[in-house]
C-alpha positions as a printed NumPy array, in Angstrom:
array([[-11.034,  -6.741,  19.766],
       [-14.767,  -6.087,  19.68 ],
       [-14.314,  -2.916,  17.638],
       [-13.695,  -2.84 ,  13.93 ],
       [-10.654,  -0.836,  12.94 ],
       [ -9.824,   0.917,   9.688],
       [ -6.77 ,   2.503,   8.104],
       [ -5.197,   3.245,   4.769],
       [ -3.53 ,   0.085,   3.448],
       [ -1.954,   1.805,   0.449],
       [  0.388,   4.758,   0.22 ],
       [ -0.873,   8.16 ,   1.298],
       [ -1.257,  11.11 ,  -1.032],
       [ -2.734,  11.638,  -4.469],
       [ -2.738,   8.394,  -6.453],
       [ -4.88 ,   6.331,  -8.796],
       [ -6.209,   3.94 ,  -6.153],
       [ -6.267,   4.135,  -2.367],
       [ -7.119,   1.064,  -0.321],
       [ -8.921,   1.477,   2.99 ],
       [ -8.82 ,  -1.725,   5.045],
       [-11.229,  -2.628,   7.845],
       [-10.827,  -5.532,  10.258],
       [-13.24 ,  -6.762,  12.883],
       [-16.763,  -7.922,  13.566],
       [-18.578,  -4.994,  11.909],
       [-17.087,  -5.311,   8.393],
       [-20.211,  -6.784,   6.809],
       [-22.542,  -4.258,   8.461],
       [-20.286,  -1.409,   7.268],
       [-20.417,  -2.917,   3.774],
       [-24.235,  -2.983,   3.903],
       [-24.455,   0.582,   5.24 ],
       [-22.017,   2.055,   2.745],
       [-23.246,   0.174,  -0.349],
       [-26.989,  -0.01 ,   0.465],
       [-26.83 ,  -3.689,  -0.506],
       [-28.711,  -6.228,   1.569],
       [-27.107,  -9.358,   0.134],
       [-23.993, -10.942,   1.581],
       [-20.862,  -9.643,  -0.18 ],
       [-18.973, -12.326,  -2.081],
       [-15.903, -13.553,  -0.214],
       [-12.49 , -13.1  ,  -1.832],
       [-13.952, -11.565,  -4.979],
       [-13.095,  -7.999,  -5.936],
       [-16.306,  -6.473,  -7.201],
       [-17.553,  -2.995,  -8.148],
       [-19.699,  -1.077,  -5.642],
       [-21.142,   2.388,  -5.284],
       [-20.336,   3.835,  -1.87 ],
       [-22.737,   6.19 ,  -0.123],
       [-22.614,   8.284,   3.015],
       [-24.672,   6.351,   5.58 ],
       [-25.792,   9.638,   7.156],
       [-26.776,  11.671,   4.091],
       [-27.195,   9.001,   1.366],
       [-24.979,  11.115,  -0.928],
       [-22.679,   9.144,  -3.225],
       [-19.023,   9.04 ,  -2.121],
       [-17.291,   7.072,  -4.857],
       [-17.533,   4.312,  -7.417],
       [-15.172,   1.763,  -5.919],
       [-14.211,  -1.882,  -5.689],
       [-14.664,  -4.   ,  -2.57 ],
       [-13.382,  -7.36 ,  -1.393],
       [-14.299,  -9.245,   1.781],
       [-12.012, -11.794,   3.429],
       [-13.93 , -13.923,   5.917],
       [-12.385, -15.009,   9.207],
       [-10.193, -16.916,   9.724],
       [ -8.902, -16.71 ,   6.135],
       [ -7.578, -13.164,   6.335],
       [ -4.394, -11.408,   7.4  ],
       [ -5.762, -10.602,  10.862],
       [ -7.798, -13.78 ,  11.321],
       [-10.924, -11.602,  11.566],
       [-13.345, -10.478,   8.87 ],
       [-11.469,  -7.994,   6.669],
       [-13.051,  -5.615,   4.176],
       [-10.967,  -3.692,   1.661],
       [-12.41 ,  -0.71 ,  -0.171],
       [-10.438,   0.258,  -3.277],
       [-11.264,   3.931,  -3.787],
       [-10.169,   6.563,  -6.255],
       [ -7.019,   8.024,  -4.755],
       [ -8.023,  11.679,  -4.434],
       [ -7.211,  12.859,  -0.889],
       [-10.732,  14.308,  -0.5  ],
       [-12.281,  10.886,  -1.194],
       [-10.052,   9.169,   1.372],
       [-10.698,  11.95 ,   3.874],
       [-14.458,  11.695,   3.389],
       [-14.311,   7.894,   3.718],
       [-12.409,   8.243,   7.   ],
       [-15.046,  10.687,   8.239],
       [-17.902,   8.353,   7.284],
       [-16.274,   5.263,   8.777],
       [-15.551,   7.086,  12.043],
       [-19.3  ,   7.789,  12.321],
       [-20.215,   4.086,  12.212],
       [-20.962,   2.386,  15.528],
       [-18.212,   0.054,  16.706],
       [-15.702,   1.357,  14.137],
       [-12.584,   3.397,  14.854],
       [ -9.3  ,   4.431,  13.273],
       [ -6.558,   1.844,  13.76 ],
       [ -3.396,   2.579,  15.703],
       [ -0.113,   2.067,  13.805],
       [  0.631,  -1.663,  13.691],
       [ -2.776,  -2.685,  15.029],
       [ -3.611,  -4.946,  12.074],
       [ -0.401,  -6.898,  12.733],
       [ -1.157,  -6.902,  16.462],
       [ -4.545,  -8.481,  15.769],
       [ -2.912, -11.05 ,  13.477],
       [ -0.542, -11.895,  16.341],
       [ -3.375, -12.255,  18.873],
       [ -5.384, -14.527,  16.565],
       [ -2.335, -16.725,  15.917],
       [ -1.983, -15.745,  12.251],
       [  1.495, -14.303,  12.898],
       [  4.136, -15.262,  15.445],
       [  6.387, -12.785,  17.209],
       [  9.219, -13.359,  14.727],
       [  6.777, -12.87 ,  11.845],
       [  5.66 ,  -9.523,  13.276],
       [  9.281,  -8.462,  13.77 ],
       [ 10.104,  -9.558,  10.217],
       [  7.171,  -7.57 ,   8.851],
       [  8.233,  -4.472,  10.794],
       [ 11.799,  -4.895,   9.507],
       [ 10.543,  -5.335,   5.944],
       [  8.467,  -2.158,   6.102],
       [ 11.484,  -0.258,   7.454],
       [ 14.021,  -1.771,   5.018],
       [ 16.088,   0.728,   3.067],
       [ 18.67 ,  -1.563,   1.49 ],
       [ 18.506,  -4.82 ,  -0.412],
       [ 20.335,  -6.627,   2.408],
       [ 17.805,  -5.366,   4.965],
       [ 14.965,  -6.47 ,   2.682],
       [ 16.431,  -9.966,   2.269],
       [ 17.055, -10.321,   6.025],
       [ 13.509,  -9.179,   6.824],
       [ 12.007, -11.629,   4.311],
       [ 14.144, -14.432,   5.789],
       [ 12.749, -13.622,   9.23 ],
       [  9.187, -13.16 ,   7.948],
       [  9.293, -16.451,   6.02 ],
       [ 10.306, -18.422,   9.115],
       [ 14.07 , -18.575,   8.646],
       [ 14.815, -17.806,  12.304],
       [ 12.09 , -20.178,  13.485],
       [ 13.562, -23.021,  11.401],
       [ 17.073, -22.253,  12.659],
       [ 15.919, -22.302,  16.294],
       [ 14.064, -25.583,  15.687],
       [ 17.232, -27.054,  14.185],
       [ 19.231, -26.008,  17.275],
       [ 16.486, -27.373,  19.53 ],
       [ 16.62 , -30.756,  17.81 ],
       [ 20.433, -30.852,  18.079],
       [ 20.204, -30.128,  21.813],
       [ 17.595, -32.869,  22.283],
       [ 19.836, -35.335,  20.385],
       [ 22.865, -34.3  ,  22.47 ],
       [ 20.885, -34.633,  25.706],
       [ 19.704, -38.107,  24.676],
       [ 23.285, -39.132,  23.91 ],
       [ 24.527, -37.836,  27.283],
       [ 21.695, -39.588,  29.146],
       [ 22.395, -42.819,  27.28 ],
       [ 26.093, -42.558,  28.165],
       [ 25.241, -41.989,  31.842],
       [ 22.78 , -44.914,  31.91 ],
       [ 24.919, -47.423,  30.031],
       [ 28.512, -46.331,  30.807],
       [ 28.974, -49.122,  33.425],
       [ 28.077, -51.806,  30.906],
       [ 30.695, -50.789,  28.331]])
């Protein structure tokens, strides 16, 4: 996970705001290159920035940016979100510019969740719950996915595990002390 990945975090198509999310070790350097700022970006504070093409110095957009420092982010890595105007040409140009940055590449589908899994931010059931939630088409599917995502299955399995441990202890106690009764 030495590369920084990026992808659209909001819906695709023409809209008011499009969010491009980056995750990985090069988030701060991308921020400095694209904003021409030399100071550290404030953590967890959405703030206005002017974005520039690192190669041509032409302005790309007036945007908002927010940095989430590791490990306090979804992926457990540094995460930078760029809130752009939602015109497809702006998003397309941002993708082009980000792809030109060293150590930065387009994310594969599900790669942000995969990184969250590898850094211990999400468990396997959490990842499955998130995938189910994103694919939900009915209210029942949504509720089931949220139950899984919020640890419902994990708590149920832990409850069963504790019952089995209690039953095993009772059986062992019966075996050990059955002659005395």
